[in-house]
Backbone as CSV, one residue per row, in Angstrom:
resi,resn,N_x,N_y,N_z,CA_x,CA_y,CA_z,C_x,C_y,C_z
1,UNK,-66.486,-49.786,3.638,-65.448,-49.978,4.630,-64.916,-51.411,4.517
2,UNK,-63.633,-51.552,4.606,-62.989,-52.857,4.522,-63.134,-53.611,5.840
3,UNK,-63.251,-54.921,5.742,-63.352,-55.754,6.941,-62.013,-56.404,7.279
4,UNK,-60.952,-55.900,6.685,-59.626,-56.495,6.842,-59.196,-56.644,8.303
5,UNK,-59.391,-55.624,9.123,-58.940,-55.643,10.516,-60.057,-55.979,11.500
6,UNK,-61.139,-56.535,10.992,-62.297,-56.816,11.830,-62.622,-58.306,11.812
7,UNK,-63.198,-58.758,12.913,-63.564,-60.168,13.055,-65.077,-60.229,13.221
8,UNK,-65.747,-61.058,12.427,-67.205,-61.177,12.558,-67.589,-61.767,13.921
9,UNK,-68.619,-61.204,14.530,-69.048,-61.690,15.830,-69.553,-63.123,15.790
10,UNK,-70.129,-63.530,14.660,-70.616,-64.915,14.592,-69.460,-65.913,14.693
11,UNK,-68.281,-65.539,14.195,-67.107,-66.409,14.350,-66.655,-66.452,15.807
12,UNK,-66.710,-65.304,16.482,-66.339,-65.264,17.895,-67.325,-66.067,18.741
13,UNK,-68.595,-65.992,18.405,-69.601,-66.784,19.124,-69.278,-68.266,19.010
14,UNK,-68.943,-68.681,17.823,-68.594,-70.082,17.591,-67.315,-70.459,18.332
15,UNK,-66.314,-69.610,18.251,-65.019,-69.898,18.868,-65.115,-69.971,20.393
16,UNK,-65.806,-69.000,20.989,-65.888,-68.937,22.452,-67.112,-69.660,23.013
17,UNK,-67.932,-70.185,22.136,-69.145,-70.908,22.520,-70.059,-70.062,23.396
18,UNK,-70.348,-68.861,22.909,-71.283,-67.964,23.580,-72.336,-67.531,22.570
19,UNK,-73.448,-67.035,23.082,-74.536,-66.556,22.231,-74.244,-65.139,21.746
20,UNK,-74.842,-64.773,20.649,-74.701,-63.418,20.120,-75.204,-62.399,21.136
21,UNK,-76.188,-62.779,21.933,-76.731,-61.862,22.942,-75.663,-61.465,23.965
22,UNK,-74.686,-62.339,24.208,-73.593,-62.014,25.127,-72.827,-60.803,24.607
23,UNK,-72.500,-60.805,23.327,-71.777,-59.673,22.740,-72.666,-58.431,22.670
24,UNK,-73.953,-58.632,22.456,-74.873,-57.490,22.459,-74.896,-56.832,23.832
25,UNK,-74.922,-57.636,24.894,-74.897,-57.086,26.249,-73.575,-56.375,26.536
26,UNK,-72.475,-56.958,26.068,-71.173,-56.295,26.245,-71.169,-54.941,25.569
27,UNK,-71.711,-54.910,24.366,-71.776,-53.649,23.620,-72.702,-52.652,24.318
28,UNK,-73.871,-53.113,24.755,-74.834,-52.237,25.429,-74.266,-51.651,26.719
29,UNK,-73.383,-52.401,27.384,-72.763,-51.944,28.628,-71.461,-51.183,28.397
30,UNK,-71.103,-50.967,27.137,-69.924,-50.177,26.809,-68.605,-50.908,26.992
31,UNK,-68.647,-52.230,27.087,-67.419,-53.006,27.283,-66.692,-53.304,25.980
32,UNK,-67.428,-53.357,24.888,-66.814,-53.550,23.573,-67.507,-52.634,22.569
33,UNK,-66.803,-52.354,21.485,-67.393,-51.576,20.398,-67.666,-52.524,19.241
34,UNK,-68.892,-52.527,18.804,-69.312,-53.377,17.693,-69.699,-52.471,16.537
35,UNK,-69.251,-52.832,15.338,-69.652,-52.068,14.152,-70.380,-52.993,13.190
36,UNK,-71.213,-52.398,12.376,-71.971,-53.151,11.378,-71.458,-52.780,10.002
37,UNK,-71.071,-53.796,9.243,-70.651,-53.613,7.854,-71.451,-54.597,7.017
38,UNK,-72.243,-54.056,6.121,-73.075,-54.880,5.237,-73.900,-55.894,6.028
39,UNK,-74.594,-55.419,7.058,-75.502,-56.210,7.882,-74.820,-57.285,8.729
40,UNK,-73.493,-57.254,8.825,-72.751,-58.198,9.655,-72.075,-57.424,10.777
41,UNK,-72.143,-57.973,11.985,-71.539,-57.330,13.145,-70.086,-57.757,13.284
42,UNK,-69.228,-56.772,13.572,-67.791,-57.020,13.681,-67.223,-56.361,14.930
43,UNK,-66.065,-56.855,15.339,-65.270,-56.225,16.383,-63.853,-56.079,15.825
44,UNK,-63.176,-55.000,16.195,-61.823,-54.771,15.693,-60.871,-55.792,16.309
45,UNK,-59.920,-56.241,15.506,-58.980,-57.274,15.959,-58.137,-56.833,17.151
46,UNK,-57.935,-55.531,17.323,-57.148,-55.026,18.456,-57.853,-55.251,19.791
47,UNK,-59.145,-55.533,19.762,-59.923,-55.704,20.988,-60.113,-57.179,21.375
48,UNK,-59.500,-58.078,20.632,-59.653,-59.505,20.915,-59.117,-59.866,22.300
49,UNK,-58.029,-59.243,22.710,-57.475,-59.508,24.039,-58.504,-59.176,25.114
50,UNK,-59.186,-58.044,24.960,-60.226,-57.674,25.918,-61.375,-58.674,25.891
51,UNK,-61.762,-59.099,24.704,-62.852,-60.073,24.586,-62.469,-61.374,25.279
52,UNK,-61.240,-61.819,25.091,-60.793,-63.050,25.742,-60.818,-62.909,27.258
53,UNK,-60.376,-61.770,27.772,-60.418,-61.526,29.219,-61.855,-61.556,29.724
54,UNK,-62.742,-60.890,29.001,-64.146,-60.817,29.403,-64.774,-62.206,29.423
55,UNK,-64.542,-62.972,28.380,-65.125,-64.315,28.301,-64.609,-65.193,29.448
56,UNK,-63.309,-65.103,29.728,-62.746,-65.896,30.834,-63.314,-65.465,32.180
57,UNK,-63.404,-64.160,32.408,-63.975,-63.683,33.669,-65.419,-64.148,33.821
58,UNK,-66.160,-64.103,32.735,-67.575,-64.476,32.777,-67.759,-65.990,32.911
59,UNK,-67.065,-66.752,32.099,-67.278,-68.201,32.081,-66.561,-68.939,33.203
60,UNK,-65.290,-68.637,33.411,-64.503,-69.392,34.378,-64.707,-68.913,35.814
61,UNK,-64.878,-67.611,35.993,-65.029,-67.063,37.341,-66.472,-66.670,37.665
62,UNK,-67.349,-66.809,36.659,-68.779,-66.527,36.808,-69.042,-65.105,37.302
63,UNK,-68.288,-64.154,36.749,-68.464,-62.744,37.096,-69.471,-62.135,36.129
64,UNK,-70.438,-61.401,36.675,-71.458,-60.799,35.819,-70.894,-59.566,35.107
65,UNK,-71.695,-59.008,34.209,-71.209,-57.898,33.390,-70.896,-56.657,34.212
66,UNK,-71.651,-56.404,35.269,-71.357,-55.251,36.124,-70.000,-55.429,36.794
67,UNK,-69.717,-56.644,37.236,-68.421,-56.929,37.845,-67.286,-56.805,36.849
68,UNK,-67.522,-57.284,35.643,-66.500,-57.179,34.588,-66.231,-55.714,34.272
69,UNK,-67.285,-54.914,34.206,-67.125,-53.477,33.954,-66.283,-52.849,35.058
70,UNK,-66.566,-53.186,36.304,-65.796,-52.638,37.428,-64.335,-53.067,37.344
71,UNK,-64.098,-54.322,37.006,-62.730,-54.829,36.884,-61.978,-54.080,35.791
72,UNK,-62.624,-53.882,34.647,-61.961,-53.185,33.540,-61.677,-51.731,33.888
73,UNK,-62.582,-51.092,34.619,-62.324,-49.712,35.048,-61.134,-49.653,36.000
74,UNK,-61.063,-50.604,36.929,-59.930,-50.646,37.854,-58.623,-50.926,37.125
75,UNK,-58.659,-51.844,36.157,-57.458,-52.141,35.375,-57.004,-50.922,34.582
76,UNK,-57.951,-50.166,34.051,-57.614,-48.957,33.302,-56.963,-47.931,34.224
77,UNK,-57.516,-47.748,35.420,-56.928,-46.803,36.375,-55.539,-47.261,36.811
78,UNK,-55.391,-48.558,37.015,-54.085,-49.103,37.388,-53.068,-48.832,36.289
79,UNK,-53.455,-49.036,35.050,-52.575,-48.782,33.912,-52.187,-47.305,33.846
80,UNK,-53.156,-46.427,34.090,-52.867,-44.993,34.093,-51.866,-44.646,35.194
81,UNK,-52.037,-45.227,36.367,-51.124,-44.959,37.482,-49.729,-45.512,37.202
82,UNK,-49.650,-46.662,36.558,-48.349,-47.211,36.184,-47.638,-46.285,35.206
83,UNK,-48.378,-45.762,34.237,-47.789,-44.823,33.270,-47.328,-43.548,33.968
84,UNK,-48.133,-43.076,34.903,-47.760,-41.879,35.659,-46.490,-42.130,36.477
85,UNK,-46.398,-43.304,37.085,-45.215,-43.661,37.865,-43.966,-43.709,36.979
86,UNK,-44.105,-44.261,35.796,-42.974,-44.312,34.856,-42.527,-42.900,34.492
87,UNK,-43.476,-42.015,34.222,-43.133,-40.629,33.882,-42.418,-39.951,35.044
88,UNK,-42.912,-40.162,36.250,-42.281,-39.542,37.420,-40.876,-40.095,37.660
89,UNK,-40.701,-41.387,37.447,-39.373,-41.983,37.587,-38.413,-41.404,36.552
90,UNK,-38.897,-41.203,35.347,-38.061,-40.616,34.296,-37.653,-39.186,34.642
91,UNK,-38.596,-38.414,35.190,-38.275,-37.041,35.605,-37.249,-37.062,36.734
92,UNK,-37.450,-37.941,37.684,-36.528,-38.044,38.811,-35.142,-38.432,38.327
93,UNK,-35.071,-39.369,37.427,-33.799,-39.804,36.858,-33.112,-38.633,36.120
94,UNK,-33.907,-37.852,35.405,-33.367,-36.697,34.686,-32.739,-35.695,35.648
95,UNK,-33.412,-35.402,36.763,-32.917,-34.405,37.700,-31.801,-34.924,38.591
96,UNK,-31.645,-36.238,38.683,-30.570,-36.800,39.477,-29.237,-36.749,38.743
97,UNK,-29.278,-36.584,37.452,-28.028,-36.581,36.660,-27.696,-35.254,36.145
C-alpha cells in the first residue's frame, strides 16, 4: 500500500507536541482511524482537520477524550441536520416555482 496520502503519526506527535499514546487513545476511542504500513502508524491526510480540532480541544480547553467524543458526535448530528435543512429548502423552492 502506498503512503502517498498518509501522514506518519510520529511526525504528528512532533508537530503537535503530544505523545504517541495520545493518538493510541484517540484510535481506541474511535475518534481517529490509524493504519499500519510496514510497521509505521499512519493517519489519512483527509483527517488532519479532525486531528487539529481534537488537539486544540484537548490542549487549549482541557477537554478529556469522552468530552471530545461527545462534541464530535454533536457536530456530526448538527452537520446532518444542516444537510437535511438544505434538502428541505431545495424541495420547498422547487414546489414554489
